[in-house]
C-alpha positions as CSV (number, residue, x, y, z in Angstrom):
1,M,-30.6,2.0,8.2
2,A,-27.4,2.3,6.2
3,L,-27.1,0.1,3.2
4,C,-24.1,-2.1,2.6
5,E,-21.6,-0.7,0.2
6,V,-18.9,-2.2,-2.0
7,G,-15.5,-1.8,-0.4
8,E,-17.0,-1.9,3.1
9,P,-17.4,-4.8,5.5
10,A,-20.3,-7.0,4.6
11,P,-23.2,-7.1,7.1
12,D,-23.0,-10.0,9.5
13,F,-25.7,-12.5,9.7
14,A,-26.7,-15.6,11.8
15,L,-29.1,-17.9,10.1
16,Q,-30.3,-21.5,10.1
17,C,-29.6,-23.5,6.9
18,V,-30.0,-27.0,5.5
19,S,-28.5,-28.8,2.5
20,A,-29.3,-31.8,0.4
21,E,-26.4,-33.7,2.0
22,D,-27.4,-32.7,5.6
23,T,-31.0,-31.9,6.2
24,T,-30.4,-31.3,9.9
25,P,-30.7,-27.5,10.5
26,R,-27.4,-25.9,11.5
27,G,-26.3,-22.3,12.1
28,V,-24.3,-20.3,9.6
29,C,-22.8,-16.8,9.9
30,L,-20.5,-14.6,7.9
31,D,-17.5,-15.5,10.0
32,D,-17.8,-19.1,8.9
33,Y,-16.5,-17.9,5.5
34,L,-13.5,-15.8,6.6
35,G,-10.4,-16.8,4.6
36,R,-12.5,-17.8,1.6
37,W,-14.7,-16.0,-0.9
38,V,-18.5,-16.4,-0.6
39,V,-21.4,-15.6,-2.9
40,L,-24.7,-14.9,-1.2
41,I,-27.6,-15.6,-3.5
42,F,-30.9,-14.0,-2.3
43,Y,-34.0,-15.3,-3.9
44,P,-37.7,-14.7,-3.2
45,R,-39.4,-18.1,-2.6
46,D,-39.0,-21.9,-2.7
47,F,-41.3,-23.8,-5.1
48,S,-41.4,-20.9,-7.5
49,F,-40.8,-20.6,-11.2
50,V,-37.5,-18.8,-11.9
51,C,-35.7,-19.6,-8.7
52,P,-35.0,-23.3,-9.4
53,T,-33.6,-22.5,-12.8
54,E,-30.9,-20.2,-11.4
55,L,-30.1,-22.2,-8.2
56,T,-29.6,-25.4,-10.1
57,S,-27.5,-23.6,-12.7
58,F,-25.3,-22.3,-9.9
59,S,-25.2,-25.8,-8.4
60,A,-24.0,-27.2,-11.7
61,H,-21.0,-24.8,-11.6
62,L,-20.1,-25.5,-8.0
63,A,-16.8,-27.1,-8.9
64,D,-15.9,-23.9,-10.9
65,F,-16.5,-21.8,-7.8
66,A,-14.6,-24.2,-5.6
67,E,-11.6,-23.9,-7.9
68,R,-11.7,-20.2,-7.0
69,D,-11.9,-20.9,-3.3
70,C,-15.4,-19.7,-3.3
71,E,-18.6,-21.1,-1.6
72,L,-22.2,-20.4,-2.3
73,L,-25.1,-19.8,0.1
74,G,-28.7,-19.3,-1.0
75,I,-31.0,-17.2,1.2
76,S,-34.8,-16.7,1.2
77,V,-37.6,-16.0,3.7
78,D,-38.7,-19.7,3.6
79,T,-38.3,-21.8,6.7
80,V,-35.7,-24.5,7.0
81,E,-38.5,-27.0,6.9
82,L,-39.7,-25.7,3.6
83,H,-36.1,-25.7,2.3
84,R,-35.8,-29.3,3.3
85,E,-39.0,-30.2,1.6
86,W,-37.9,-28.4,-1.6
87,L,-34.5,-30.1,-1.6
88,T,-36.0,-33.6,-1.2
89,T,-38.9,-33.3,-3.6
90,P,-38.1,-34.5,-7.2
91,P,-37.9,-31.8,-9.8
92,A,-40.8,-33.4,-11.7
93,E,-43.0,-32.7,-8.8
94,G,-41.9,-29.1,-8.4
95,G,-39.0,-29.8,-6.1
96,L,-35.4,-28.5,-6.4
97,G,-33.6,-31.8,-6.3
98,P,-30.1,-32.4,-4.9
99,L,-28.7,-28.9,-4.7
100,R,-25.0,-28.9,-4.0
101,F,-24.9,-25.9,-1.7
102,P,-26.9,-24.9,1.4
103,L,-30.1,-22.8,1.7
104,A,-30.5,-20.5,4.6
105,S,-33.7,-19.2,6.2
106,D,-34.3,-15.5,6.8
107,P,-37.9,-15.6,7.8
108,A,-38.2,-12.0,9.2
109,G,-36.1,-10.6,6.4
110,Y,-33.5,-9.0,8.7
111,T,-30.5,-10.2,6.6
112,A,-32.2,-9.1,3.4
113,Q,-32.9,-5.7,5.0
114,A,-29.2,-5.4,6.0
115,Y,-28.1,-6.1,2.5
116,G,-30.8,-3.8,1.0
117,V,-32.8,-6.4,-1.0
118,W,-36.0,-6.5,1.1
119,I,-39.3,-5.8,-0.6
120,E,-41.6,-4.7,2.2
121,E,-44.9,-4.9,0.4
122,K,-44.3,-8.4,-0.7
123,Q,-42.4,-9.5,2.4
124,V,-39.7,-11.2,0.3
125,C,-36.3,-10.4,-0.9
126,T,-35.5,-9.5,-4.5
127,R,-32.8,-11.3,-6.4
128,G,-29.7,-9.9,-4.9
129,L,-26.3,-11.3,-5.3
130,F,-23.2,-10.4,-3.3
131,V,-19.6,-11.4,-3.6
132,I,-17.6,-11.1,-0.4
133,D,-13.8,-11.5,-0.2
134,P,-11.9,-13.6,2.3
135,E,-11.5,-10.6,4.7
136,G,-15.3,-10.2,4.8
137,V,-15.4,-7.1,2.6
138,L,-18.2,-6.7,0.0
139,Q,-16.6,-6.5,-3.5
140,Y,-19.6,-6.9,-5.8
141,L,-23.4,-6.6,-5.7
142,V,-26.2,-6.8,-8.2
143,K,-30.0,-6.7,-7.7
144,H,-32.3,-8.2,-10.2
145,N,-36.0,-7.8,-10.9
146,L,-38.0,-10.7,-9.4
147,S,-38.7,-12.0,-13.0
148,V,-35.1,-12.2,-14.2
149,G,-32.8,-15.0,-13.1
150,R,-29.0,-14.7,-12.8
151,R,-26.2,-16.5,-14.7
152,P,-23.3,-18.2,-12.9
153,D,-20.9,-17.6,-15.8
154,V,-21.3,-13.8,-15.3
155,V,-20.5,-14.2,-11.6
156,L,-17.5,-16.4,-12.3
157,R,-16.1,-13.8,-14.7
158,V,-16.5,-11.1,-12.0
159,L,-14.9,-13.4,-9.4
160,D,-12.0,-14.0,-11.7
161,A,-11.6,-10.3,-12.3
162,L,-11.7,-9.5,-8.6
163,Q,-9.1,-12.1,-7.8
164,T,-6.6,-10.6,-10.2
165,G,-6.5,-7.5,-8.0
166,G,-6.1,-5.4,-11.1
167,L,-8.2,-3.2,-13.5
168,C,-10.3,-5.2,-15.9
169,P,-11.8,-3.6,-19.0
170,A,-15.2,-4.3,-20.5
171,N,-15.5,-7.8,-22.1
172,W,-12.6,-8.9,-19.9
173,T,-11.9,-12.7,-19.6
174,S,-9.5,-14.7,-17.6
175,A,-7.3,-15.0,-20.7
176,D,-6.9,-11.3,-20.9
177,G,-4.4,-9.1,-19.1
178,N,-5.2,-6.3,-16.8
179,I,-5.0,-2.6,-17.5
180,D,-1.7,-1.4,-16.1
181,P,-2.3,2.0,-14.5
182,E,1.4,2.6,-14.0
183,K,1.9,2.5,-17.7
184,A,-1.3,4.2,-18.6
185,L,-0.6,7.3,-16.4
186,R,-0.1,10.3,-18.7
187,P,-1.2,13.9,-18.8
188,G,-5.0,14.2,-18.8
189,R,-5.6,10.8,-17.1
190,I,-7.6,10.9,-13.8
191,L,-6.4,8.7,-10.9
192,G,-9.0,8.8,-8.1
193,H,-9.7,12.5,-7.7
194,Y,-6.3,13.6,-9.2
195,R,-5.9,14.7,-12.8
196,I,-2.4,14.1,-14.1
197,R,-0.7,17.2,-15.6
198,E,2.9,16.1,-16.2
199,S,5.6,13.7,-15.0
200,V,8.2,15.4,-12.8
201,G,10.4,12.5,-11.9
202,S,10.7,8.8,-11.3
203,G,12.7,6.5,-9.1
204,S,13.2,2.9,-8.2
205,F,10.0,2.7,-6.2
206,G,7.6,5.2,-7.8
207,S,6.9,8.1,-10.0
208,V,6.0,11.7,-9.2
209,F,3.5,13.7,-11.2
210,A,2.2,17.3,-11.0
211,A,-1.5,16.7,-10.6
212,L,-4.7,18.7,-9.9
213,D,-6.6,17.7,-6.9
214,L,-10.1,17.9,-8.3
215,R,-11.7,18.1,-4.8
216,L,-9.7,20.9,-3.4
217,E,-8.7,22.5,-6.7
218,R,-5.0,22.8,-6.0
219,V,-1.9,21.5,-7.6
220,V,-0.1,18.7,-5.7
221,A,2.9,16.5,-6.2
222,L,1.4,13.0,-6.6
223,K,3.8,10.1,-5.8
224,V,2.5,6.9,-7.3
225,L,4.2,4.0,-5.7
226,K,5.0,0.9,-7.8
227,R,3.0,-2.2,-6.9
228,N,5.8,-4.7,-7.4
229,V,8.2,-3.3,-4.9
230,F,6.3,-3.9,-1.7
231,E,5.8,-7.0,0.5
232,S,3.4,-5.1,2.7
233,R,1.5,-2.2,1.2
234,N,-0.2,-1.5,4.5
235,V,3.2,-1.0,6.2
236,V,4.3,1.4,3.5
237,L,1.2,3.5,3.7
238,A,1.2,3.5,7.5
239,E,4.7,4.9,7.5
240,A,3.8,7.6,4.9
241,R,0.8,8.5,7.2
242,A,3.3,8.8,10.1
243,A,5.3,11.2,8.0
244,A,2.1,13.1,7.2
245,A,1.9,14.0,10.9
246,L,5.1,16.1,10.6
247,S,4.7,19.8,10.7
248,S,7.9,21.6,9.8
249,P,8.8,24.4,7.4
250,N,11.7,22.2,6.1
251,V,9.7,19.0,5.5
252,C,7.4,18.6,2.5
253,T,3.8,18.6,3.6
254,V,2.0,15.3,3.0
255,Y,-1.7,16.0,2.3
256,A,-3.1,12.5,1.9
257,V,-2.1,8.8,1.7
258,D,-4.6,6.7,-0.3
259,E,-5.0,3.8,-2.7
260,E,-6.4,4.7,-6.1
261,D,-7.2,2.1,-8.7
262,G,-5.1,-0.4,-6.9
263,L,-2.0,1.9,-6.7
264,P,-0.8,3.4,-3.4
265,V,-0.5,7.2,-3.8
266,I,0.9,10.0,-1.7
267,A,-0.3,13.5,-2.4
268,M,2.2,16.1,-1.3
269,E,2.9,19.8,-1.4
270,Y,4.0,20.8,-4.9
271,L,7.4,22.3,-4.7
272,D,8.9,24.5,-7.4
273,G,12.6,24.1,-7.4
274,T,15.4,21.6,-7.9
275,S,16.9,18.8,-5.8
276,L,19.8,19.5,-3.5
277,A,21.8,17.0,-5.6
278,N,21.4,19.2,-8.7
279,A,22.3,22.3,-6.6
280,I,25.5,20.7,-5.4
281,E,26.4,19.6,-8.9
282,Q,25.9,23.1,-10.2
283,G,28.1,24.5,-7.4
284,L,27.1,26.0,-4.1
285,E,28.5,29.1,-2.4
286,R,29.7,28.4,1.1
287,R,27.1,30.6,2.7
288,T,24.3,29.0,0.7
289,A,25.6,25.5,1.5
290,L,25.7,26.2,5.2
291,D,22.2,27.8,5.1
292,L,20.7,24.8,3.4
293,A,22.5,22.4,5.7
294,R,21.0,24.2,8.7
295,Q,17.6,24.0,7.2
296,V,17.9,20.2,6.5
297,A,19.1,19.6,10.0
298,A,16.3,21.6,11.4
299,G,13.8,19.6,9.4
300,M,15.3,16.4,10.7
301,V,15.1,17.7,14.3
302,D,11.3,18.1,13.8
303,A,11.1,14.6,12.3
304,H,13.1,13.0,15.2
305,E,11.1,14.8,17.8
306,A,7.9,13.3,16.2
307,G,9.5,9.8,16.4
308,I,10.1,9.5,12.7
309,V,13.3,8.2,11.2
310,H,13.9,9.1,7.5
311,G,16.1,6.1,6.7
312,D,17.1,7.3,3.3
313,L,18.4,10.9,3.8
314,K,20.4,12.1,0.8
315,P,20.6,15.2,-1.5
316,A,18.2,13.7,-4.0
317,N,15.6,13.7,-1.2
318,V,15.8,17.4,-0.5
319,I,14.2,20.0,-2.7
320,V,15.5,23.5,-2.8
321,T,12.6,25.9,-3.7
322,E,13.0,28.9,-5.9
323,K,13.0,31.0,-2.6
324,G,15.9,29.0,-1.2
325,I,13.9,26.9,1.2
326,A,15.1,23.3,1.8
327,K,12.3,20.8,2.0
328,I,13.0,17.1,2.9
329,V,10.9,14.7,0.9
330,D,10.4,11.0,0.6
331,F,10.1,9.4,4.0
332,G,9.5,6.2,2.1
333,L,12.0,4.3,4.2
334,A,10.9,6.0,7.4
335,N,9.8,4.1,10.5
336,A,8.5,5.0,13.9
337,S,11.6,5.1,16.2
338,T,9.6,3.7,19.1
339,R,9.1,0.3,17.4
340,T,11.3,-2.6,18.4
341,S,10.5,-5.5,16.0
342,V,12.8,-5.8,13.1
343,L,10.0,-7.1,11.0
344,E,7.7,-4.2,11.9
345,R,10.4,-1.7,11.2
346,R,11.2,-3.1,7.8
347,V,9.6,-0.8,5.2
348,P,10.2,-2.4,1.8
349,T,9.5,0.6,-0.4
350,H,12.5,-0.1,-2.7
351,L,13.9,-2.6,-5.1
352,E,15.4,-5.9,-4.0
353,T,18.9,-6.3,-5.5
354,S,21.0,-9.4,-5.6
355,A,24.7,-9.3,-5.0
356,A,25.3,-10.3,-8.6
357,E,23.3,-7.3,-9.8
358,A,24.8,-4.8,-7.3
359,D,27.5,-3.3,-9.4
360,T,25.1,-2.6,-12.2
361,N,23.1,-0.3,-10.0
362,P,24.0,3.4,-9.3
363,I,25.6,3.9,-5.9
364,D,23.1,6.7,-5.2
365,A,20.0,4.5,-6.0
366,T,17.9,3.1,-3.2
367,V,18.5,-0.6,-3.0
368,E,17.9,-3.6,-0.8
369,F,19.9,-6.8,-0.4
370,V,17.8,-9.6,0.9
371,E,19.1,-13.1,1.7
372,A,16.8,-15.9,0.5
373,G,14.3,-16.8,3.2
374,S,15.3,-13.9,5.4
375,E,13.1,-11.1,6.7
376,D,16.1,-8.8,7.2
377,G,18.1,-7.0,4.6
378,I,20.4,-4.1,3.8
379,Q,18.1,-1.2,3.1
380,G,18.9,2.3,1.9
381,T,21.2,4.2,-0.5
382,P,24.8,2.9,-0.3
383,A,26.3,6.3,-1.0
384,Y,24.6,7.8,2.1
385,M,24.1,4.7,4.3
386,S,25.3,4.3,7.9
387,P,27.5,1.5,9.1
388,E,24.6,-0.1,10.9
389,Q,22.4,-0.1,7.8
390,A,25.2,-1.7,5.9
391,N,25.2,-4.4,8.5
392,A,21.5,-5.0,7.9
393,R,20.3,-3.3,11.0
394,P,17.3,-0.9,11.0
395,A,17.8,2.8,10.6
396,T,17.7,5.0,13.7
397,T,17.9,8.7,14.4
398,A,21.7,8.2,14.7
399,S,21.6,6.7,11.2
400,D,20.0,9.8,9.9
401,V,22.8,11.8,11.6
402,Y,25.5,9.7,9.8
403,S,23.7,10.2,6.4
404,F,23.5,13.9,7.0
405,G,27.2,13.9,7.8
406,L,27.9,12.5,4.3
407,M,25.6,15.1,2.8
408,L,27.4,17.9,4.7
409,Y,30.7,16.6,3.5
410,E,29.4,16.7,-0.1
411,M,28.0,20.2,0.3
412,L,31.3,21.5,1.7
413,T,33.6,19.8,-0.8
414,G,31.3,19.6,-3.9
415,R,32.0,15.8,-4.3
416,P,30.3,12.7,-2.8
417,A,32.1,10.7,-0.2
418,H,31.9,7.5,-2.2
419,S,32.4,8.8,-5.7
420,D,32.8,6.2,-8.4
421,R,33.0,3.4,-5.9
422,P,31.1,0.1,-6.6
423,I,28.2,-0.7,-4.3
424,L,29.7,-3.8,-2.7
425,E,33.0,-2.1,-2.0
426,T,31.1,0.8,-0.4
427,L,29.2,-1.6,1.8
428,L,32.3,-3.5,2.8
429,L,34.0,-0.2,3.7
430,L,31.1,0.9,5.9
431,Q,31.0,-2.5,7.6
432,N,34.8,-2.7,8.3
433,R,36.3,0.8,8.4
434,D,35.9,4.0,10.3
435,L,35.6,6.6,7.5
436,G,35.0,9.6,9.8
437,P,38.5,10.7,10.4
438,E,39.7,10.6,6.8
439,L,36.6,12.4,5.5
440,A,36.8,15.0,8.2
441,E,40.4,15.8,7.2
442,Q,39.2,16.9,3.8
443,V,37.0,19.7,5.0
444,E,38.0,23.1,6.4
445,E,39.1,22.9,10.0
446,S,36.1,24.6,11.6
447,Y,33.9,21.7,10.6
448,R,36.2,18.8,11.1
449,E,35.3,18.0,14.7
450,L,31.6,18.1,14.0
451,L,31.9,16.0,10.8
452,A,34.1,13.4,12.5
453,A,31.5,13.1,15.3
454,M,28.6,12.7,12.9
455,L,30.5,10.0,11.0
456,A,31.5,8.0,14.1
457,R,31.3,4.3,13.4
458,D,29.7,3.8,16.8
459,A,26.2,5.1,16.6
460,S,26.1,5.9,20.3
461,Q,29.0,8.4,19.9
462,R,27.2,10.5,17.3
463,P,25.6,13.8,18.3
464,S,21.8,14.2,18.1
465,M,20.4,16.2,15.2
466,K,19.5,19.0,17.6
467,E,23.2,19.2,18.7
468,V,24.2,19.3,15.0
469,V,21.9,22.3,14.5
470,A,23.4,24.1,17.4
471,E,26.9,23.5,16.1
472,L,26.0,24.7,12.6
473,A,24.4,27.8,14.0
474,I,27.8,28.9,15.5
């Protein structure tokens, strides 16, 4: 029989219980506590010596637990009839008195066995205590010797710490702050099974480190996502896992997507090289520029065929290795193209930016404009955003084509399409003007038709990425 483990769903139970307020037996199960915290207090016997001291102590602190949205349930092998007798007998006569939380009966010890606190030779449970969160997940357990009682103040401290959702050091109290792992990350630190070697970059929604995977003994690029830029961590990690399914020579391989010490982390292939943005800034020969463009387009074909939209395609999200291989990274804004719900497709892995703040942010930074009370918003990087994204619609494969068109323009001319233009002005231009013809006129003639098509204001008029690859191959 597998024992219950911290971080795993707590074993279910169905027991009979009574309380001082209601001595009529009633059923109780784990589902009754969903949406609230609950502390299960296993104890050996009614009418014993140590048990009444700890149970009455917990009862005296019931208001403290209630403030934390937490309930208490005592459990022993005694029958509900014996529980009722113990609750109604005066303490001077060996009784428990008016306990303020219910006592449940586990006569055969099945629940105690499921929680790993059953003593077979004595046919009782030891002093086990379990803290279960509102989702029914076990977050804390402790087992005491039969002779040693438990203190409610210790459990309250643990409950406070758990409810912060952060890292709490030794001797932590509710007046203290948590350890901030984002700030504490530095060379030598271990996050999960990754040992940090050095910082290799940071952005608006995370930092990237070179790290040693201690399990597989290989160097990885570890992206540590900031906790304060998500509304739904599960959505972010689900999208990263979708990107991990990609298999392409021009897409950075994602090894694992996990949470470590409360931080979402993405372990990726470690790439030696520079960003395409740096390469463009340093100057690209025409042959090299076209070769890299074909590689990026080929990688996006693989992504689109897997149903994945990048959503934030730009030169900064392409790494050019020392061998000249282009690798697309950061599918942080990606979403599965088969989804239809705007709310489902929203992947808030970026900073929210108010209109008043907009012009203080770089045009090539990933931002989001969110109207108060709205679930929708403008998401992406203004300098490489499609018209539909500028109009607060979700990114699609056609949006990626438009972004790639802006990248191709920059690779061919050596300058960005929206150079030195404020963010709000860029968004207004995307919303109200067809920029394709005027940008196409600025590149050499052999690429004008393709570029104009990729930058079509009407998304339905743009070629697919596969068609773009075919044109670039000519």
